[in-house]
Every structure is written in C-alpha cells, then in structure tokens.
All heavy atoms as an XYZ file, in Angstrom:
805
protein
N      47.538   -115.866     75.630
C      47.865   -114.566     75.886
C      46.729   -113.612     75.604
O      46.619   -112.600     76.406
C      49.002   -114.240     74.907
C      49.464   -112.811     75.047
S      51.211   -112.809     74.997
C      51.456   -111.167     74.787
N      45.826   -113.907     74.684
C      44.633   -113.066     74.484
C      43.838   -113.137     75.689
O      43.259   -112.046     76.066
C      43.881   -113.557     73.262
C      44.313   -113.072     71.937
C      43.408   -113.480     70.960
C      43.659   -112.880     69.646
N      42.695   -113.297     68.557
N      43.727   -114.242     76.408
C      42.844   -114.355     77.541
C      43.407   -113.476     78.638
O      42.667   -112.839     79.378
C      42.825   -115.768     78.036
C      41.730   -116.618     77.441
C      41.637   -117.947     78.185
C      40.483   -118.702     77.598
N      40.292   -119.955     78.332
N      44.732   -113.459     78.821
C      45.381   -112.611     79.832
C      45.186   -111.130     79.582
O      44.871   -110.370     80.491
C      46.885   -112.909     79.949
C      47.128   -114.302     80.510
O      46.251   -114.800     81.190
N      48.268   -114.815     80.257
N      45.223   -110.757     78.303
C      45.090   -109.298     77.956
C      43.580   -108.995     78.196
O      43.287   -107.933     78.727
C      45.463   -109.090     76.508
C      45.058   -107.691     76.010
C      46.905   -109.349     76.308
N      42.668   -109.811     77.726
C      41.260   -109.545     77.941
C      40.921   -109.466     79.405
O      40.123   -108.705     79.878
C      40.421   -110.536     77.219
C      40.415   -110.475     75.684
C      39.549   -111.613     75.123
C      39.768   -109.182     75.263
N      41.501   -110.451     80.190
C      41.218   -110.429     81.649
C      41.780   -109.152     82.246
O      41.122   -108.525     83.084
C      41.949   -111.643     82.263
O      41.418   -112.821     81.583
C      41.697   -111.748     83.775
N      42.953   -108.825     81.808
C      43.531   -107.557     82.353
C      42.705   -106.339     81.941
O      42.527   -105.464     82.762
C      44.969   -107.455     81.792
C      45.862   -106.326     82.413
C      45.976   -106.470     83.895
C      47.219   -106.274     81.739
N      42.201   -106.272     80.715
C      41.418   -105.189     80.313
C      40.029   -105.155     81.112
O      39.573   -104.135     81.492
C      41.065   -105.375     78.775
C      42.229   -104.876     77.851
C      41.856   -105.117     76.409
C      42.491   -103.368     78.061
N      39.514   -106.356     81.307
C      38.226   -106.464     82.057
C      38.440   -105.953     83.402
O      37.596   -105.305     83.988
C      37.684   -107.862     81.979
N      39.501   -106.442     83.996
C      39.824   -105.983     85.390
C      39.985   -104.463     85.498
O      39.533   -103.831     86.395
C      41.050   -106.773     85.917
C      41.377   -106.296     87.382
C      40.584   -106.785     88.416
C      42.519   -105.503     87.612
C      40.961   -106.421     89.787
C      42.752   -105.152     88.982
C      42.053   -105.600     89.964
N      40.743   -103.955     84.538
C      40.995   -102.468     84.408
C      39.708   -101.669     84.269
O      39.485   -100.659     84.968
N      38.809   -102.224     83.383
C      37.499   -101.595     83.214
C      36.719   -101.613     84.443
O      36.038   -100.677     84.851
C      36.796   -102.306     82.051
C      35.420   -101.704     81.598
C      35.620   -100.274     81.200
C      34.837   -102.522     80.554
N      36.745   -102.835     85.129
C      35.950   -102.939     86.415
C      36.508   -102.039     87.485
O      35.660   -101.336     88.212
C      36.080   -104.472     86.853
C      35.394   -104.648     88.200
C      33.948   -104.752     88.246
C      36.116   -104.870     89.372
C      33.384   -104.962     89.456
C      35.429   -105.010     90.546
C      34.079   -105.128     90.639
N      37.832   -101.915     87.544
C      38.414   -100.958     88.555
C      38.113    -99.573     88.292
O      37.742    -98.720     89.207
C      39.935   -101.152     88.576
N      38.080    -99.160     87.010
C      37.703    -97.892     86.573
C      36.212    -97.539     86.976
O      35.892    -96.534     87.401
C      37.977    -97.648     85.079
O      39.340    -97.925     84.832
C      37.644    -96.199     84.630
N      35.357    -98.528     86.628
C      33.964    -98.343     86.906
C      33.694    -98.215     88.446
O      32.892    -97.348     88.870
C      33.192    -99.473     86.354
N      34.421    -99.021     89.249
C      34.254    -98.969     90.733
C      34.733    -97.576     91.194
O      34.090    -96.853     92.021
C      35.001   -100.098     91.385
C      35.117    -99.894     92.896
C      34.271   -101.407     91.122
N      35.908    -97.206     90.648
C      36.459    -95.836     91.019
C      35.565    -94.711     90.710
O      35.289    -93.736     91.424
C      37.802    -95.658     90.428
C      38.492    -94.360     90.779
N      38.917    -94.035     92.006
C      38.695    -93.259     90.003
C      39.345    -92.809     92.015
N      39.272    -92.355     90.781
N      35.009    -94.809     89.459
C      34.038    -93.819     88.972
C      32.788    -93.725     89.802
O      32.299    -92.632     90.129
C      33.678    -93.970     87.546
N      32.255    -94.888     90.203
C      31.111    -95.039     91.098
C      31.438    -94.352     92.392
O      30.612    -93.617     92.936
C      30.683    -96.516     91.237
C      29.341    -96.628     92.011
C      28.965    -98.089     92.106
O      29.719    -98.962     91.842
N      27.719    -98.262     92.579
N      32.573    -94.592     93.003
C      32.968    -94.016     94.318
C      33.072    -92.495     94.200
O      32.677    -91.732     95.022
C      34.255    -94.621     94.847
C      34.109    -96.021     95.251
C      33.130    -96.192     96.405
O      33.155    -95.380     97.319
O      32.358    -97.135     96.389
N      33.651    -92.029     92.987
C      33.800    -90.565     92.818
C      32.476    -89.979     92.727
O      32.208    -88.883     93.253
C      34.651    -90.416     91.512
O      35.881    -91.011     91.654
C      34.798    -88.928     91.249
N      31.525    -90.560     91.978
C      30.160    -90.046     91.909
C      29.420    -89.987     93.266
O      28.869    -88.981     93.544
C      29.343    -90.866     90.885
C      27.889    -90.455     90.933
C      29.908    -90.647     89.400
N      29.647    -91.042     94.002
C      29.036    -91.042     95.355
C      29.559    -89.944     96.243
O      28.833    -89.189     96.835
C      29.297    -92.375     96.067
C      28.489    -93.505     95.648
C      28.805    -94.780     96.423
C      28.047    -95.989     95.967
N      28.440    -97.195     96.686
N      30.917    -89.715     96.068
C      31.477    -88.675     96.984
C      31.070    -87.283     96.503
O      30.756    -86.354     97.292
C      33.046    -88.760     96.838
C      33.803    -87.778     97.761
C      33.434    -87.981     99.231
O      33.394    -89.118     99.770
N      33.283    -86.868     99.986
N      31.001    -87.085     95.202
C      30.564    -85.751     94.644
C      29.103    -85.581     95.039
O      28.697    -84.383     95.343
C      30.692    -85.784     93.131
C      32.124    -85.688     92.676
C      32.862    -84.419     93.133
O      32.234    -83.331     93.100
O      34.034    -84.545     93.577
N      28.269    -86.568     94.945
C      26.866    -86.412     95.321
C      26.712    -86.027     96.818
O      25.913    -85.199     97.196
C      26.078    -87.668     95.102
N      27.556    -86.628     97.634
C      27.600    -86.313     99.086
C      28.008    -84.882     99.265
O      27.458    -84.142    100.081
C      28.593    -87.269     99.821
C      28.514    -87.151    101.272
C      29.406    -88.167    101.877
C      29.417    -88.046    103.452
N      30.267    -88.998    104.067
N      29.083    -84.431     98.547
C      29.554    -83.113     98.650
C      28.538    -82.049     98.239
O      28.254    -81.032     98.860
C      30.833    -82.856     97.770
C      32.026    -83.610     98.336
O      32.042    -84.078     99.456
N      33.041    -83.807     97.491
N      27.759    -82.369     97.149
C      26.702    -81.514     96.713
C      25.590    -81.472     97.783
O      25.092    -80.412     98.034
C      26.164    -82.014     95.345
C      24.876    -81.275     94.972
C      27.204    -81.749     94.281
N      25.293    -82.638     98.328
C      24.222    -82.588     99.380
C      24.614    -81.747    100.517
O      23.827    -81.043    101.079
N      25.819    -81.885    100.947
C      26.372    -81.089    102.090
C      26.289    -79.629    101.782
O      25.923    -78.784    102.611
C      27.815    -81.495    102.375
O      27.807    -82.951    102.698
C      28.370    -80.769    103.633
N      26.727    -79.279    100.604
C      26.668    -77.874    100.176
C      25.333    -77.337    100.148
O      25.077    -76.211    100.508
C      27.353    -77.653     98.779
N      24.347    -78.081     99.668
C      22.947    -77.678     99.632
C      22.411    -77.412    101.078
O      21.725    -76.475    101.327
C      22.062    -78.714     98.918
C      22.341    -78.666     97.433
C      20.551    -78.482     99.132
C      21.764    -79.753     96.563
N      22.748    -78.395    101.943
C      22.357    -78.226    103.356
C      22.906    -76.950    103.956
O      22.209    -76.166    104.606
C      22.781    -79.431    104.212
C      21.983    -80.656    103.868
C      22.473    -81.885    104.720
O      23.161    -81.689    105.694
O      22.032    -82.970    104.392
N      24.149    -76.699    103.760
C      24.847    -75.512    104.238
C      24.154    -74.245    103.663
O      23.887    -73.240    104.363
C      26.333    -75.533    103.948
C      27.132    -76.483    104.868
C      28.599    -76.401    104.555
C      29.419    -77.396    105.304
N      30.798    -77.353    104.984
N      23.939    -74.299    102.424
C      23.237    -73.198    101.727
C      21.829    -72.931    102.286
O      21.476    -71.788    102.457
N      21.117    -73.975    102.458
C      19.737    -73.840    103.046
C      19.805    -73.295    104.444
O      19.010    -72.416    104.729
C      19.086    -75.252    103.083
N      20.750    -73.763    105.272
C      20.863    -73.150    106.612
C      21.230    -71.705    106.529
O      20.678    -70.868    107.380
C      21.865    -74.033    107.485
C      21.424    -75.367    107.881
C      22.435    -76.078    108.734
C      21.918    -77.508    108.995
N      23.010    -78.263    109.650
N      22.135    -71.397    105.661
C      22.592    -69.948    105.586
C      21.392    -69.082    105.035
O      21.188    -68.009    105.509
C      23.756    -69.819    104.587
N      20.624    -69.656    104.098
C      19.506    -68.919    103.629
C      18.437    -68.691    104.725
O      17.875    -67.658    104.846
C      18.872    -69.668    102.360
O      19.830    -69.779    101.336
C      17.656    -68.925    101.915
N      18.255    -69.781    105.475
C      17.255    -69.672    106.605
C      17.677    -68.634    107.552
O      16.910    -67.801    108.011
C      17.151    -71.040    107.235
C      16.224    -71.090    108.473
C      16.276    -72.358    109.265
O      17.134    -73.257    108.974
O      15.466    -72.506    110.194
N      19.008    -68.601    107.887
C      19.518    -67.565    108.871
C      19.329    -66.231    108.381
O      18.937    -65.291    108.998
C      20.922    -67.971    109.167
C      21.510    -67.082    110.283
C      22.903    -67.532    110.651
C      23.483    -66.694    111.798
N      24.857    -67.129    112.153
N      19.646    -66.094    107.008
C      19.597    -64.754    106.361
C      18.169    -64.278    106.278
O      17.915    -63.089    106.569
N      17.246    -65.120    106.018
C      15.830    -64.753    105.918
C      15.301    -64.371    107.287
O      14.605    -63.363    107.445
C      14.975    -65.891    105.310
C      13.493    -65.567    105.518
C      15.271    -66.073    103.835
N      15.675    -65.108    108.332
C      15.250    -64.839    109.699
C      15.852    -63.530    110.154
O      15.053    -62.602    110.698
C      15.845    -65.929    110.631
C      15.368    -65.762    112.022
C      15.821    -67.003    112.908
C      15.400    -66.836    114.336
N      15.886    -67.895    115.204
N      17.119    -63.266    109.926
C      17.716    -62.007    110.266
C      17.115    -60.867    109.492
O      16.899    -59.780    110.082
C      19.197    -62.013    109.970
C      19.993    -62.857    110.962
O      19.462    -63.273    112.014
N      21.246    -63.194    110.661
N      16.811    -61.050    108.251
C      16.127    -59.973    107.397
C      14.753    -59.705    107.958
O      14.353    -58.485    108.037
N      14.097    -60.691    108.305
C      12.682    -60.535    108.838
C      12.732    -59.753    110.131
O      11.923    -58.785    110.371
C      12.001    -61.815    109.031
N      13.672    -60.113    111.036
C      13.856    -59.379    112.275
C      14.182    -57.887    112.043
O      13.663    -56.970    112.597
C      14.982    -60.009    113.102
C      14.485    -61.319    113.707
C      15.642    -62.079    114.485
O      16.697    -61.520    114.633
O      15.370    -63.193    114.982
N      15.112    -57.665    111.024
C      15.510    -56.285    110.727
C      14.324    -55.486    110.170
O      14.071    -54.360    110.656
C      16.619    -56.328    109.694
C      17.144    -54.973    109.237
C      18.025    -54.258    109.932
C      16.692    -54.198    108.107
N      18.298    -53.040    109.245
C      17.399    -53.017    108.241
C      15.762    -54.422    107.068
C      17.238    -52.045    107.228
C      15.645    -53.489    106.166
C      16.359    -52.231    106.207
N      13.541    -56.068    109.294
C      12.353    -55.456    108.777
C      11.363    -55.121    109.840
O      10.817    -54.009    109.953
C      11.678    -56.298    107.637
C      10.369    -55.703    107.250
C      12.603    -56.298    106.419
N      11.193    -56.070    110.773
C      10.280    -55.852    111.902
C      10.699    -54.712    112.730
O       9.891    -53.806    113.130
N      12.031    -54.618    113.114
C      12.486    -53.569    113.894
C      12.368    -52.215    113.160
O      11.934    -51.204    113.786
C      14.023    -53.769    114.141
C      14.317    -54.900    115.106
O      13.382    -55.333    115.792
O      15.471    -55.338    115.173
N      12.709    -52.115    111.890
C      12.570    -50.929    111.159
C      11.110    -50.463    111.051
O      10.787    -49.293    111.039
C      13.171    -51.079    109.739
C      14.627    -51.296    109.694
C      15.432    -50.171    110.448
C      16.873    -50.565    110.593
N      17.594    -49.714    111.524
N      10.187    -51.428    110.899
C       8.713    -51.169    110.820
C       8.275    -50.523    112.073
O       7.566    -49.544    112.086
C       7.940    -52.424    110.497
O       8.452    -53.010    109.177
C       6.479    -52.217    110.381
N       8.733    -51.133    113.255
C       8.351    -50.557    114.525
C       8.846    -49.147    114.681
O       8.117    -48.294    115.126
C       8.874    -51.455    115.682
C       8.096    -52.751    115.836
C       8.691    -53.584    116.957
C       8.058    -55.047    117.020
N       8.722    -55.805    118.048
N      10.101    -48.962    114.352
C      10.675    -47.604    114.498
C       9.986    -46.619    113.567
O       9.794    -45.508    113.933
C      12.186    -47.631    114.138
C      13.032    -48.380    115.252
C      14.507    -48.449    114.910
C      15.286    -49.125    115.970
N      16.765    -49.298    115.598
N       9.717    -47.104    112.365
C       9.039    -46.211    111.407
C       7.583    -45.835    111.866
O       7.210    -44.664    111.758
N       6.933    -46.773    112.440
C       5.565    -46.503    112.965
C       5.611    -45.521    114.123
O       4.804    -44.607    114.224
C       4.883    -47.833    113.430
N       6.647    -45.694    115.014
C       6.770    -44.741    116.102
C       7.100    -43.361    115.667
O       6.564    -42.325    116.098
C       7.920    -45.276    117.032
O       7.557    -46.628    117.523
C       8.063    -44.355    118.277
N       8.011    -43.306    114.688
C       8.338    -41.956    114.097
C       7.265    -41.325    113.430
O       7.011    -40.180    113.575
C       9.567    -42.191    113.114
N       6.470    -42.174    112.719
C       5.273    -41.562    111.990
C       4.269    -41.040    112.993
O       3.691    -39.953    112.815
C       4.630    -42.689    111.112
O       5.623    -43.130    110.189
C       3.358    -42.141    110.417
N       4.050    -41.838    114.079
C       3.080    -41.433    115.112
C       3.553    -40.097    115.697
O       2.748    -39.174    115.905
C       2.996    -42.461    116.203
C       2.057    -42.221    117.310
C       2.040    -43.380    118.340
C       1.073    -43.053    119.534
N       1.132    -44.142    120.455
N       4.806    -39.996    116.077
C       5.309    -38.724    116.608
C       5.233    -37.544    115.632
O       4.834    -36.456    116.034
C       6.837    -38.846    116.977
C       7.053    -39.659    118.258
C       8.548    -39.836    118.658
C       8.723    -40.763    119.765
N      10.179    -40.934    120.035
N       5.538    -37.822    114.366
C       5.435    -36.821    113.301
C       4.048    -36.301    113.159
O       3.804    -35.087    112.974
N       3.116    -37.240    113.143
C       1.687    -36.887    112.984
C       1.228    -36.019    114.174
O       0.516    -35.020    113.937
C       0.823    -38.096    112.777
C      -0.656    -37.760    112.878
C       1.104    -38.761    111.408
N       1.659    -36.422    115.346
C       1.267    -35.693    116.573
C       1.798    -34.279    116.540
O       1.053    -33.343    116.798
C       1.701    -36.473    117.752
C       1.176    -35.980    119.142
C       1.525    -36.877    120.197
C       0.997    -36.489    121.541
N       1.389    -37.375    122.652
N       3.083    -34.134    116.199
C       3.666    -32.862    116.108
C       3.029    -31.981    115.006
O       2.790    -30.752    115.163
C       5.218    -32.927    115.804
C       5.970    -33.416    117.047
C       7.458    -33.538    116.721
C       8.291    -33.978    117.917
N       9.727    -34.145    117.593
N       2.772    -32.704    113.855
C       2.111    -31.908    112.785
C       0.677    -31.511    113.138
O       0.316    -30.359    112.762
N       0.023    -32.211    113.876
C      -1.384    -31.827    114.286
C      -1.287    -30.645    115.224
O      -2.047    -29.694    115.094
C      -2.018    -33.014    115.079
O      -2.067    -34.150    114.096
C      -3.445    -32.685    115.436
N      -0.265    -30.673    116.151
C      -0.172    -29.558    117.052
C       0.223    -28.320    116.276
O      -0.320    -27.202    116.498
C       0.922    -29.821    118.133
C       0.560    -30.687    119.176
C       1.622    -31.000    120.207
C       1.177    -32.015    121.294
N       2.319    -32.202    122.211
N       1.109    -28.403    115.356
C       1.559    -27.260    114.487
C       0.360    -26.770    113.712
O       0.224    -25.517    113.684
C       2.665    -27.720    113.585
C       3.225    -26.620    112.689
C       4.106    -25.607    113.073
C       2.774    -26.316    111.410
N       4.237    -24.776    112.016
C       3.415    -25.152    110.979
C       1.857    -26.839    110.526
C       3.283    -24.499    109.779
C       1.668    -26.294    109.347
C       2.375    -25.083    108.889
N      -0.415    -27.601    113.092
C      -1.548    -27.120    112.320
C      -2.518    -26.444    113.245
O      -3.086    -25.436    112.849
C      -2.233    -28.335    111.626
C      -3.527    -27.923    110.960
C      -1.265    -28.817    110.527
N      -2.793    -26.992    114.408
C      -3.684    -26.353    115.369
C      -3.214    -25.011    115.756
O      -4.023    -24.015    115.737
N      -1.980    -24.874    116.110
C      -1.416    -23.517    116.518
C      -1.501    -22.532    115.289
O      -1.859    -21.353    115.444
C       0.015    -23.669    116.959
C       0.173    -24.357    118.254
C       1.654    -24.533    118.618
C       1.825    -25.271    119.951
N       3.287    -25.505    120.258
N      -1.130    -22.991    114.199
C      -1.175    -22.146    112.957
C      -2.520    -21.734    112.634
O      -2.758    -20.578    112.240
C      -0.447    -22.888    111.816
O       0.893    -23.256    112.193
C      -0.327    -21.940    110.606
N      -3.456    -22.672    112.711
C      -4.869    -22.317    112.376
C      -5.366    -21.327    113.373
O      -6.094    -20.390    113.013
C      -5.705    -23.635    112.391
N      -5.033    -21.494    114.690
C      -5.499    -20.564    115.715
C      -4.938    -19.091    115.388
O      -5.621    -18.096    115.439
C      -5.051    -21.010    117.131
O      -5.593    -22.258    117.318
C      -5.546    -20.032    118.153
N      -3.614    -19.071    115.088
C      -3.021    -17.790    114.759
C      -3.649    -17.170    113.519
O      -3.871    -15.914    113.509
C      -1.504    -17.940    114.567
C      -0.718    -18.234    115.800
C       0.749    -18.434    115.465
C       1.586    -18.777    116.677
N       2.958    -19.115    116.365
N      -3.888    -18.056    112.535
C      -4.476    -17.558    111.357
C      -5.906    -16.970    111.602
O      -6.260    -15.970    110.987
N      -6.671    -17.727    112.380
C      -8.086    -17.236    112.741
C      -8.003    -15.961    113.438
O      -8.792    -14.970    113.082
C      -8.717    -18.321    113.557
N      -7.140    -15.708    114.354
C      -6.969    -14.458    115.042
C      -6.629    -13.345    114.157
O      -7.091    -12.253    114.182
C      -5.894    -14.521    116.200
C      -6.396    -15.364    117.391
C      -5.293    -15.507    118.464
C      -5.731    -16.366    119.621
N      -4.624    -16.551    120.595
N      -5.664    -13.673    113.266
C      -5.169    -12.657    112.192
C      -6.376    -12.290    111.282
O      -6.582    -11.084    110.998
C      -4.066    -13.217    111.419
O      -3.714    -12.289    110.392
N      -7.064    -13.289    110.905
C      -8.244    -12.970    109.998
C      -9.263    -12.181    110.680
O      -9.889    -11.178    110.174
C      -8.859    -14.325    109.487
C     -10.237    -14.042    108.786
C      -7.918    -14.954    108.508
N      -9.500    -12.491    112.010
C     -10.513    -11.693    112.770
C     -10.070    -10.231    112.919
O     -10.912     -9.327    112.697
C     -10.617    -12.337    114.138
C     -11.627    -11.670    115.001
C     -11.782    -12.348    116.383
C     -12.731    -11.657    117.290
N     -12.785    -12.222    118.604
N      -8.764    -10.026    113.152
C      -8.246     -8.657    113.324
C      -8.400     -7.904    112.015
O      -8.812     -6.743    111.919
C      -6.843     -8.679    113.787
C      -6.563     -9.101    115.211
C      -5.058     -9.042    115.550
C      -4.922     -9.471    116.973
N      -3.441     -9.593    117.381
N      -8.043     -8.547    110.965
C      -8.086     -7.918    109.627
C      -9.533     -7.653    109.268
O      -9.859     -6.548    108.693
C      -7.517     -8.896    108.518
O      -6.166     -9.165    108.919
C      -7.481     -8.246    107.180
N     -10.434     -8.572    109.525
C     -11.913     -8.396    109.256
C     -12.446     -7.114    110.049
O     -13.191     -6.378    109.489
C     -12.678     -9.612    109.591
N     -12.014     -7.052    111.355
C     -12.499     -5.918    112.129
C     -11.986     -4.600    111.514
O     -12.756     -3.651    111.387
C     -12.061     -6.101    113.675
C     -12.307     -4.888    114.423
C     -12.798     -7.284    114.240
N     -10.684     -4.619    111.240
C     -10.094     -3.384    110.593
C     -10.764     -3.073    109.274
O     -11.060     -1.903    108.968
C      -8.597     -3.561    110.369
C      -7.736     -3.584    111.669
C      -6.247     -3.771    111.299
C      -5.441     -3.816    112.562
N      -4.067     -4.082    112.220
N     -11.067     -4.155    108.501
C     -11.710     -3.885    107.240
C     -13.095     -3.382    107.404
O     -13.588     -2.457    106.691
N     -13.804     -3.904    108.400
C     -15.223     -3.425    108.625
C     -15.139     -1.934    109.146
O     -16.092     -1.214    108.735
C     -15.844     -4.394    109.665
N     -14.234     -1.657    110.050
C     -14.072     -0.294    110.430
C     -13.774      0.587    109.343
O     -14.338      1.772    109.220
C     -12.945     -0.158    111.542
C     -13.418     -0.851    112.854
O     -14.530     -1.091    113.046
O     -12.440     -1.115    113.664
N     -12.926      0.138    108.417
C     -12.534      1.055    107.261
C     -13.715      1.251    106.376
O     -13.991      2.436    105.855
C     -11.378      0.373    106.524
N     -14.532      0.241    106.178
C     -15.689      0.317    105.261
C     -16.725      1.309    106.007
O     -17.282      2.117    105.351
C     -16.324     -1.043    104.996
C     -17.715     -0.891    104.376
C     -15.401     -1.860    104.136
N     -16.813      1.130    107.290
C     -17.754      2.004    107.986
C     -17.380      3.485    107.884
O     -18.206      4.396    107.715
C     -17.871      1.578    109.492
N     -16.055      3.728    108.141
C     -15.466      5.071    108.016
C     -15.721      5.601    106.575
O     -16.117      6.753    106.427
C     -14.028      5.060    108.330
C     -13.796      4.843    109.889
O     -14.705      4.996    110.636
O     -12.617      4.561    110.123
N     -15.469      4.706    105.586
C     -15.648      5.187    104.212
C     -17.108      5.495    103.966
O     -17.448      6.521    103.241
N     -18.077      4.727    104.439
C     -19.519      4.962    104.309
C     -19.887      6.265    104.971
O     -20.563      7.089    104.356
C     -20.264      3.774    104.902
C     -21.747      4.058    104.807
C     -22.441      3.920    103.653
C     -22.492      4.367    106.032
C     -23.800      4.017    103.682
C     -23.808      4.554    106.022
C     -24.470      4.370    104.839
O     -25.857      4.565    104.784
N     -19.323      6.566    106.134
C     -19.622      7.815    106.849
C     -19.119      9.005    106.018
O     -19.762      9.986    105.884
C     -19.075      7.809    108.270
C     -19.731      6.866    109.137
C     -19.017      6.919    110.571
C     -19.626      5.873    111.518
N     -18.864      5.794    112.768
N     -17.912      8.801    105.517
C     -17.367      9.964    104.685
C     -18.153     10.192    103.457
O     -18.383     11.317    103.104
C     -15.884      9.606    104.276
C     -14.892      9.688    105.467
O     -15.329     10.206    106.536
O     -13.754      9.103    105.335
N     -18.636      9.210    102.783
C     -19.432      9.280    101.517
C     -20.732      9.921    101.940
O     -21.275     10.848    101.230
C     -19.586      7.903    100.862
C     -20.606      8.036     99.693
C     -18.215      7.459    100.286
N     -21.257      9.471    103.005
C     -22.703      9.996    103.377
C     -22.517     11.514    103.727
O     -23.422     12.325    103.390
C     -23.155      9.205    104.609
C     -24.591      9.470    104.931
C     -25.018      8.572    106.068
C     -26.406      8.762    106.456
N     -26.903      7.997    107.589
N     -21.415     11.797    104.362
C     -21.254     13.212    104.732
C     -20.948     14.074    103.531
O     -21.510     15.221    103.385
C     -20.028     13.331    105.720
N     -20.251     13.540    102.528
C     -20.027     14.256    101.299
C     -21.327     14.512    100.534
O     -21.529     15.516     99.835
C     -19.006     13.536    100.423
C     -17.589     13.699    100.941
O     -17.334     14.574    101.840
O     -16.695     12.848    100.494
N     -22.209     13.479    100.637
C     -23.495     13.628     99.888
C     -24.407     14.693    100.499
O     -25.181     15.335     99.824
C     -24.221     12.244     99.822
C     -23.545     11.164     98.941
C     -24.282      9.869     99.107
C     -23.532     11.611     97.484
N     -24.353     14.874    101.812
C     -25.126     15.860    102.439
C     -24.700     17.220    102.106
O     -25.486     18.149    102.064
C     -25.084     15.577    103.953
C     -25.898     14.434    104.368
C     -25.953     14.420    105.945
C     -26.726     13.275    106.471
N     -26.807     13.207    107.899
N     -23.410     17.478    101.850
C     -22.921     18.700    101.500
C     -23.277     19.180    100.242
O     -23.826     19.442     99.378
C     -21.368     18.712    101.583
C     -20.848     18.562    102.942
C     -19.320     18.659    102.835
C     -18.640     18.367    104.198
N     -17.346     18.404    104.168
C-alpha cells in the first residue's frame, strides 16, 4: 500500500510539474506577444511623433520667415518715417537757432 501511495504521489507531483511547465511556457509566450505588440505600438507612436514634429517645424519655419520679412518691412518704413521726421525737426531747429541768433545780434547792435 505504501508503494501505491508513493506511486500516486509521484504521479501527482509529475503531473503538477508538467502542468506548471506548460503554464510557464504559455505565460512566457503571452509576455513575448505583449512585448512585440508594445514595440510595434511604440514604433508607430515614435514615427507619428516624428512626422508631427517635422510638420510643425516646417510650419514654424515658414511662419518665422514671413514674420521676419514683415518685421523688416515695418522697420524700414518706420525708420524712413523717423528719418523724415528728424530731418524736419532739425530744419525747424536750425531755423529757430538762426532766428534767435539774428534777434540777439540785433539786440546787441542797439
């Protein structure tokens, strides 16, 4: 009877070990599949992200180019207006100084 019990225990242990081994194999396969799916999803996400960044970079460069061009035109126009204004003010100032000089000179003669 001891032999039968030991045989039964040995068979049970063997069956449990085989079942455990099959479970481990299946779990390893599941993990491998999940890793592959994750890698593919990551690859797709990185690719999409790179395309998005590339698009935004192109749009940003175009916008910057337009902004710089408009800014240059604005600065040119403003500088021209400022130069004309300074010229007018300088002429008026020179005339005022000349008039003041004439008045002082006339006062000194009297």
